[in-house]
N, C-alpha and C positions, 0 to 999 in steps of 0.2 A: 792444643789446649791453650797455647800462648795467645795473649791478647795483642792486637795490633799495636805497633809502636805509637801510632797517632793518637791512641787513647790514653797514653801515660799522663799527659798534661791534665786530662779530665779527672783521672784518678787522684792526682795530686791536689787538684782544686776541691774535689769532693772530700778528700781526707781533711783538708784544712777546715772545710765547713763542718764536718763531723766533730772535730775537736773544738771549734769555736762555739758551735751550738750547744755542746754539752755543758759548757761553763758560762754561757751568756746569762747575764743577770745575777750571777752569784757574787757574793762579797769577795771570796778568796780566789775565784776564777780557777786558773790552771793549777793553783796550789793544792786544790783538792786531790790532784794526782799524787801529791806527796802525803797529805794528811790521811787520806783513806787507808792506804796500805800500811802506814806507820801505826795507826790506831788498831787496825786489824792484827798486825804483828804483835803489838803489845798485849792484846786480849788473848791470842793463842799462845803466846810465850808464857803468860801467867797461868793459863789453864793447863797446858801440857808440860811446861817446864817446871812450874812451881807446885801446882796441885797434884798432877799425876806423875811428876818427876820422870818424864820420859828422857832417855839419853841415847845418843848415837854411839858413843864410845863406851862400851861396858867396862873395859879394863881401866881406863883413865877418864872418868866422866868429865865432860867439858863444863865450863862455867855458863852462867845464864846469857852472857853476851854472845859467846860462841854458839850456844844453842839457838839463840834468836837469829843469828846470821844464817845458820844452816836451815832453819825453818823458813826464813824469808825467801830463800832461793826457791823452795818448793811452792810457796804461795804466789810468787811472780809467774812461774811457769803455768800454774793452774789458772791464775787470773787472766792470762793471755787467751787461753782457750775459752774460759767461762764468759769473757766479755763478748767474744764472737758468737757464742751460743745464745747469749741473752738478746743480742741485737738482731740475729738472723731471721726469726719467724715473722717479724713485723717490718722487715726491711723494704720489701716491695710495696706493702700497704702504706708505709709512710712516704713513699715516693710515687703514689698513684698517679699524680699529674704527669709523670714521665712515661707511663706505660703506653699511652696512645700516641706518643711521639715516635714514629717509625724510625727516624734517623738516630734516636738516642740509644746507645749501647747499654741496655740494662745490666748486662753481665759485669760492668765495672763497679756496680754498687758493692758487691762482696769484697773485692780487693780494697776498697776505701775503708770498709769496716775493719778488715784485718790490719791495714796500715795504721788506723787510729788506735787499735789495741796494742800494736807494736810501739807506738809513741808512748803510751802509758807505761808499758813494760820497760821501755828504755829509761824513763824517768825513775821508775822504781829501782832498776839496776844501778843507776847512778847513785841513788841514795844508799843502796847496799854497798857499793864500792867505797863510798866515802866513810860509811860506818865501819866497814872492814879495815880500812886503812887506819882510822883513828884507834881501832882496837888492836892494832899491830898485826893484822892478818890480811894485809893487802893482797889482792889477786896477783898471781904470777903470770908468766908468759903464756901459760896454757889457756888463759881466758880468751886468747885470740881465736880459739876454736869455737867459741860460743855461737857465732852465726851459723856454723855448720851443724852444731848440736841442735839448734832451734829450727833448722830448715824443715825437718820432717813434721814438726808441730805446726809450722806456718802453712805448709802445704795441706795438712789435714784440716786445719781451721778454715782454709779457703774452700776446700771441697765441701765441708759440712755446712759452711755459710751459704754456699750456692744451693745445696740440697734443701736446707731448712727454709731459706727465703722463698723458694718455689713452692714448697709444700704449704708454707704459712698462708699463701694466697687462698688456698682451697680449704684448708683445715685450720680454722682460727684457734682452736683449743690447744694447738701444739705449743703455743707460747707459755701456757700454764704448766706444761710438763717439763720445760727446760730447767726451771729452778730445781726440781727434784733430780734431774740428770746431773746438773753441775755439783749438787751436794754429794751424790753418789760418787762422782769422779774425784771429789775432794777427799773423801774418807776412804776410798779404795785405792788411793795413791800413797806411796811411802813419804808423805809430807810431814806427818806428825809422829812417825815411828819408822824404825828400820825395817827393811823388807825381811831381814833374817828373823825379826821378832814375830812375824806372822806364822802361825802353825802350818806345818808342811801341807796339811790337807786343804788349807784355804789359800795357800800362797799362789797357786795358778790363777785364782780369781783376781788377785792383785796384779799379777804379771801380764794378764791380757789387757789391762787398762793401758791405753796408748800413752797416758801421761807418765806411767811408772818408769819406763826406760829413759824418757827425756828428763825427768826430775833427777834421776840418779846420774845421768851423764852431765847435766848442768852443774850439779854439786861436785862432780869429779873434776871438772875443768876450773871451776871458780873457787871452791873451798879446799879440796884435797890436793890441788895442783897436779892432777894426773892427766895423762893423755886419754882422749875419748876412745871408745871402742869403734874404730873406723869401719870394720866389716859390718857390724850391726847397724851403724849409722847409715851406711850405704843402702842396706836392705830397707831400713826404715824410711829413708828418703825416697826410694823407689815406690814403696807402699804409699807414701804421702802423695807422690806424683800421680799414682793411679787413682787415689781417692779424689784428688783435685780434678783430674780429667773426667771421672765419672760424675762428680758433682756438677761440673760445668755442662756436660752432656745432658744431664737430667734437667738442669735449669733451662737450657735452650729448648728442650723438648716441651716442657710445661709452659713456657712463656707464651706459647701460641694462644693459650686460653686466658691469659691474664686480663686482657681488655674485656672479655665477656663477663668475667666474674666481678671485676671492679667497676 
């Protein structure tokens, strides 16, 4: 499943183009990577923290700043996957000029999208870290586990991007479904509420969401200063590796017909 080392420089170049193209011509440029998550955080903090008065700590409810920090972590994790899902269906179509170039490795398009999403997530995490430090809740040494915690999600995003990118060439309507899927993933993840707050009958529905475990583990290492669940992370990473492998295999199988369709 591994990409040849000689393609890494192409992935890096494509990633830079992805990031530059996104903000080209805009007044704020890359600052939109800061503005958008902050505005989104403010909206959801007001809605769930003020209007619905959601709390993570029932015995000693946290303040609004603490609530916003906890909420922001979940939004960053969801945003990473949501960005990949949104870009994937049209990925090959937007690079149709490359399809008929036999020597160009089309499979590197998906890693460039994931890397671009990671760039935006890194900026958001930097904002979170600064805000947490100013609020007197700076992340501890357990934050060093964050790359390992996010690894299963990155592998899953890579596999799903390969899968959707190949399907999107043949089924153009799939891009219209992704918005609904990302919304379902958002509200079926413990981002705005505690997992324990979900009724027992419906809790398995939330637990099968691949984002649920990653959101909780990310909060554990960043917010609660706890060690991650290493055995479950190992299993999740293995599952993510399988998903990435299957996604790549599916992409390589369907790419044979790309030129005929495009």
